[in-house]
C-alpha positions in Angstrom: 104.2 54.7 93.9 101.4 57.2 94.6 98.2 55.9 96.0 94.9 56.2 94.2 92.6 58.9 95.6 88.9 58.1 96.0 87.4 61.6 95.3 84.0 63.2 95.2 83.9 65.8 92.4 83.8 69.5 93.4 80.5 69.8 91.5 79.0 67.7 94.2 80.3 69.7 97.2 77.4 72.1 96.9 79.6 75.3 96.9 80.4 76.1 93.4 78.1 76.9 90.5 78.7 77.8 86.9 80.0 79.8 85.2 83.6 78.7 85.7 86.1 79.3 87.2 85.3 78.3 90.7 86.3 81.2 92.9 87.2 81.5 96.5 87.7 85.1 97.7 88.1 87.1 100.9 90.8 88.8 103.0 94.2 87.4 103.9 93.2 87.8 107.5 90.0 88.3 109.4 90.8 91.6 111.2 87.4 92.7 112.6 83.8 91.8 112.3 83.1 95.0 110.3 86.0 94.3 107.8 84.9 90.7 107.3 81.2 91.5 106.7 81.9 94.5 104.4 84.2 92.4 102.3 81.7 89.5 102.2 78.8 91.8 101.2 80.9 93.2 98.3 81.8 89.7 97.1 78.3 88.3 97.5 76.9 91.2 95.4 78.3 89.7 92.2 77.8 86.0 92.9 80.9 84.8 94.9 79.7 81.9 97.0 82.8 80.8 98.9 84.4 83.3 101.4 87.9 82.8 102.7 89.6 84.5 105.7 92.6 83.5 107.8 91.8 83.1 111.4 95.2 81.8 112.5 98.1 83.3 110.6 101.6 81.6 110.6 104.2 84.4 110.3 107.9 84.2 109.8 108.8 86.7 112.6 107.3 87.0 116.1 105.4 90.2 116.8 103.6 90.3 113.5 99.9 90.1 113.3 99.1 86.3 113.8 95.4 86.4 113.4 92.5 87.1 115.7 92.1 83.4 116.7 89.0 81.5 117.6 86.7 84.5 118.0 87.0 85.2 114.3 85.1 82.0 113.6 81.9 83.8 114.9 82.4 86.5 112.3 82.5 83.8 109.6 79.3 82.4 111.0 77.8 85.9 110.5 78.9 85.8 106.9 77.0 82.5 106.5 73.9 83.9 108.1 73.8 87.5 106.7 75.3 87.0 103.2 74.3 83.4 102.5 77.9 82.5 101.7 79.9 79.4 102.5 83.1 80.0 104.5 86.6 78.5 104.7 89.8 79.1 106.6 93.3 77.6 107.1 94.0 75.0 109.8 97.4 74.0 111.0 96.7 71.4 113.7 94.1 69.4 115.6 92.9 72.3 117.8 92.1 74.4 114.7 90.2 71.6 113.1 88.1 71.0 116.2 87.3 74.7 116.6 86.2 74.9 112.9 84.0 71.9 113.1 82.4 73.3 116.3 81.6 76.5 114.4 80.2 74.9 111.3 82.9 76.1 108.9 82.2 74.8 105.4 85.6 74.1 104.1 89.2 74.0 105.3 92.6 74.4 103.7 96.1 73.3 104.8 98.7 76.0 104.2 102.1 75.6 102.5 104.1 75.5 105.7 101.9 72.9 107.2 101.9 70.7 104.1 105.7 70.6 104.4 105.3 69.0 107.9 104.0 65.4 107.7 103.5 65.2 111.4 101.0 68.2 111.3 99.3 66.8 108.2 98.7 63.5 110.0 97.4 65.3 113.1 94.9 67.2 110.9 93.9 64.0 109.1 93.3 62.2 112.4 91.2 65.1 113.6 89.1 64.9 110.4 88.5 61.2 110.5 84.8 60.5 110.2 83.9 63.9 108.8 82.9 64.9 105.2 84.2 68.5 105.2 86.1 69.4 102.1 89.8 70.1 102.4 92.2 71.9 100.1 95.9 71.3 100.3 98.3 74.0 99.3 101.6 73.0 97.8 104.6 72.8 100.2 106.8 75.9 100.3 109.6 73.9 98.5 109.0 72.3 95.1 108.6 68.7 96.4 105.8 66.9 94.5 106.0 63.8 96.6 105.5 65.8 99.8 102.4 67.4 98.3 101.0 64.0 97.2 101.9 62.5 100.6 99.6 65.1 102.3 96.8 64.1 100.0 97.4 60.4 100.7 97.2 61.0 104.5 93.9 62.8 104.1 92.6 60.1 101.8 93.5 57.3 104.3 91.5 59.3 106.9 88.5 58.9 104.7 88.4 62.4 103.2 86.9 62.2 99.7 86.1 65.9 99.2 89.6 67.0 98.5 91.4 69.5 96.2 94.7 71.4 95.9 95.8 75.0 95.7 98.9 75.9 93.7 100.5 79.0 95.3 104.0 78.7 94.0 107.3 77.9 95.8 109.8 79.9 97.8 112.1 81.7 95.4 115.8 81.3 96.0 116.7 84.0 93.4 115.3 87.4 92.5 112.2 87.1 90.3 109.3 89.5 89.7 106.9 87.4 91.8 106.8 86.7 95.5 107.0 83.0 94.8 108.2 81.0 91.9 105.1 79.8 90.0 106.7 76.4 89.3 104.0 75.5 86.8 105.9 72.4 85.8 105.2 70.7 89.1 101.5 71.8 89.0 101.2 70.3 85.6 102.8 67.0 86.8 100.3 66.8 89.7 97.4 67.6 87.3 98.5 64.8 84.9 98.7 62.2 87.8 95.3 63.2 89.3 93.2 64.8 86.5 90.1 64.3 88.6 91.5 66.4 91.5 89.9 69.8 91.9 92.7 72.3 91.2 92.9 75.9 92.3 95.6 78.5 91.7 96.4 81.2 94.3 97.7 84.1 92.2 97.8 86.4 95.3 100.5 84.5 97.1 102.2 83.5 93.9 102.6 87.1 92.7 102.8 88.9 96.1 101.5 92.1 94.3 98.1 92.9 93.0 99.7 93.9 89.7 100.4 90.3 88.8 97.1 88.7 89.8 95.4 89.0 86.4 98.3 87.6 84.4 98.8 84.7 86.8 95.1 84.0 87.0 94.9 83.9 83.2 97.9 81.5 83.1 96.1 79.2 85.4 93.0 79.3 83.2 95.2 78.7 80.1 96.6 75.6 81.7 93.0 74.3 82.4 93.0 74.7 86.2 89.5 74.6 87.8 89.5 77.7 90.0 91.1 80.6 91.7 91.7 81.5 95.4 92.1 85.3 95.4 92.7 87.5 98.5 90.2 90.4 98.6 89.8 93.1 101.2 87.3 96.0 101.5 90.3 98.4 102.2 93.5 96.6 101.1 95.7 99.6 101.9 94.7 99.2 105.6 95.2 95.4 105.7 97.1 94.0 108.7 98.8 91.3 106.5 99.7 91.0 102.9 98.3 94.4 102.0 100.0 94.6 98.6 98.5 91.4 97.2 94.8 92.0 97.9 92.2 93.3 95.5 89.0 95.2 96.4 85.8 93.3 95.7 85.1 95.7 92.8 88.5 95.1 91.3 87.8 91.3 91.5 84.4 91.8 89.9 85.9 93.6 86.9 88.7 91.1 86.5 86.4 88.1 86.5 83.7 89.7 84.4 85.7 91.6 81.8 89.3 90.4 81.7 89.7 86.7 82.4 89.2 84.3 79.5 88.2 80.8 80.5 89.4 78.1 78.1 87.3 75.1 77.1 88.7 71.8 78.2 88.1 70.3 74.7 86.1 70.7 71.5 84.4 68.2 69.2 84.4 70.6 66.3 85.6 68.7 63.2 88.1 71.3 62.0 89.7 71.6 65.5 89.9 67.8 65.9 91.6 67.4 62.5 94.2 70.1 63.0 95.0 69.4 66.6 95.5 65.7 65.7 97.9 66.6 62.9 99.9 69.0 65.2 100.1 66.4 68.0 101.3 63.8 65.5 104.1 66.1 64.5 105.0 66.6 68.1 105.1 62.8 68.7 107.6 62.4 65.8 109.8 65.2 67.2 109.7 63.6 70.7 110.7 60.3 69.2 113.6 62.0 67.5 114.6 63.7 70.8 114.7 60.4 72.5 117.0 59.0 69.8 119.3 62.0 70.0 119.5 61.9 73.8 120.3 58.2 73.6 123.1 58.9 71.1 124.4 61.8 73.3 124.6 59.5 76.4 126.4 56.8 74.4 129.0 59.4 73.5 129.1 60.5 77.2 129.8 56.9 78.1 132.7 56.8 75.6 134.1 60.0 77.0 133.8 58.6 80.5 135.8 55.5 79.4 138.5 57.7 77.8 138.8 59.8 80.9 139.1 56.7 83.0 141.9 55.3 80.9 143.8 58.6 81.2 143.0 59.2 84.9 141.0 62.4 84.2 138.4 63.8 86.5 134.8 63.6 85.3 133.8 67.2 85.9 135.2 69.8 83.6 133.3 72.8 84.9 135.1 75.5 82.8 134.2 73.7 79.6 130.6 73.1 80.7 130.1 76.8 81.7 131.3 77.9 78.3 129.2 75.3 76.5 125.9 76.1 78.3 126.4 79.8 77.8 127.0 79.2 74.1 123.8 77.0 73.8 121.7 79.5 75.7 123.0 82.3 73.4 122.1 80.3 70.3 118.7 79.3 71.8 117.8 82.8 72.7 118.7 83.9 69.2 116.0 81.4 68.0 113.5 83.0 70.3 113.6 80.5 73.1 113.6 81.4 76.9 116.8 81.3 78.8 115.1 79.7 81.8 113.9 76.8 79.8 117.3 76.3 78.0 119.2 76.4 81.2 117.0 73.9 82.9 117.1 71.5 79.9 120.9 71.6 79.4 121.6 71.4 83.2 119.5 68.2 83.3 121.3 66.8 80.3 124.7 67.6 81.9 123.6 66.0 85.2 122.7 62.8 83.4 125.9 62.8 81.4 127.9 63.1 84.6 126.0 60.2 86.1 126.7 58.1 83.0 130.4 58.9 83.1 130.5 58.2 86.8 129.0 54.7 86.1 132.0 54.0 83.8 134.4 55.2 86.5 132.9 53.1 89.2 132.2 49.9 87.2 130.9 47.4 89.8 131.9 44.4 87.7 135.6 45.6 88.0 135.3 46.0 91.7 134.1 42.4 92.2 136.8 40.8 90.0 
């Protein structure tokens, strides 16, 4: 069972001011003092208060640009001094944490690859013990909710109370338009478990291309997330890392000012409350019916399992299932539903049906007689 997190709200961190959303922006990598300051000045000109830049860059292949290292922290100090901004960067171990604390960095984040490694998360948590610096935790590269929560729990046990998360999507195993699979379902699940946890989306890494940043940012706002972490570079075409997914400060200004719609969390308007209540009541009835139908389906699956057992037939009938799911997807798509959703739902139902039939085949009471 997940542990309760003792959190200080982001509104009390001193970094973010209305209007929403909370925005963190800056280049993927700090490449030079000039590049860092030019980007920061552009962002500060329209009210961005939190500047991000990667100092140490974990890369898949050796020989790629892996960041400027510790000397880049002095450039972030200049952003604080000359632009009046707060600054944050990624840490992946104890040495990174200690260097950031020595240079007065305002906020840290733990990257997706590090979140996936409990040893490194624990090392970071130990190094942060006794500090009150805010820490954001990106989701692990694989869609493992418990791993994400476990990283938060390790920080919480170290006494970190200024804590939030960044949803940047998950490694995609199949061809999709985006660099990473958005996996909103897992983000929604985490949000429902910890509604008080400051929640950012990272559309830059999710999309992998500046063309998708607006639509992914809007989706995050539609889901009620609190903020955005967006990679921004004064000259994206010259960037040493992730050039395709970075906006210019001016492009970000236009997107935030003219194109993003921020949704209200709720409304006390009488007409809204009445109608939303009626619609939710209808959904409750449908959900209750779904439960009854699923129960009936599993009872029939159990009967099928018993019949197969009596006739010594294997549980899995893949040819039939392949034909069935394609037929259901075709019918669902004809009704205007998405194939991705239909495939996920029916595969889960099939998996549970197989489990139920397997219980019949391996009846423990028979084995002990």
